[in-house]
Phi, psi and omega in degrees: 000133174210162180241152176253137180234143173237112180267121180241150176271134183286130178285147178281154171089208186214171180277153181294322179249147177068018179265197182287333182249128179301138184306318186275001174262354178291136176314133188298316178299323178293316180299318179303311178298323178298313181296317182298318175302317180301318175300319178298315180291330175296323177299316179298319175303321182290357174269354182288130183294136175217175178217138181083185181231134180121188180297145188263142170266186185296346179262005181076024184241140179252167187293312191268141183279342184213168176295322176300314179300319181297314185282312188282322183069196182236183182306325181291329178293317181296318179302312185297320184281333177287323175297317182297321182298327179289318180302318188256000178073028176277129181312130183303319186290329176293316180297317180298320183292318181297313182295322180293318178298318178299316185291320187279311187286332184291341180296333179296338186242036183289345182262009182293137180266143181277148172230159174293132178234141177304319177090339179212047181286114190204160179305327180290348178248013177252119179262140183216158168212116189068233181262000183260144174269119183271347178171163176242129188242170173064081178260037181281346180243032179300146172202161178266124183202188178305148180305334183268005187302310182299324176292320183292316179298318175305311182295319181306317185265334187240354176090165181269080187235193185297325181301316176295316181303310183294323179297316175298321181297324180278350181278119190296317184278090182286349185294338183287346178262043184283187182296343179268000183304311185300309177299315172306313181300315182297321180289319176296320176294326177291317178294322176295327179294319176293324174300318179294319175304313183297320182297314181289330178287311185285325188263324189231351188049043188269100185300316178298321179298316179297316180294000000 
């Protein structure tokens, strides 16, 4: 019999969201600096070597070999979601169109190279004190994906607002926000919507979440 222990250093400060101070009550200039600094740190995370697309195993390897494979999936995924649409009364033509769009449009981005992504980069996981970011927490959803994935996920849950704008300002490599960004973002968000539906269906049978 043996036990495993993990000794961690306590980070200074508080989380931007769900902390002692309401996120929108933080001084605007202070919040801007925090988000810009968070963008810089996100860029550093994106330099960690990974392979493939999707959730990472202990060797830094993901299931899918390409961005297309990650978004399009295979026949079993299509069957699973078509069955799901019947269970929840989602119009069949809408589900078919969503799956078809992912299969067809993803082909335009077959040459995307994967980067390490936090997977749940959000204000609730950014620690700060004053104008400084003291740490990023909760790496339970890391994955290998397109370089813009963390930004897209942020937009999916928090909207395209000033926070996202400041986050992008702090990110040094502006080339990821090229003319293809919007279409990539739409595809990733569509895929995330399907993933959210599956999550609420398979884990909780949560009707409001599915809708």
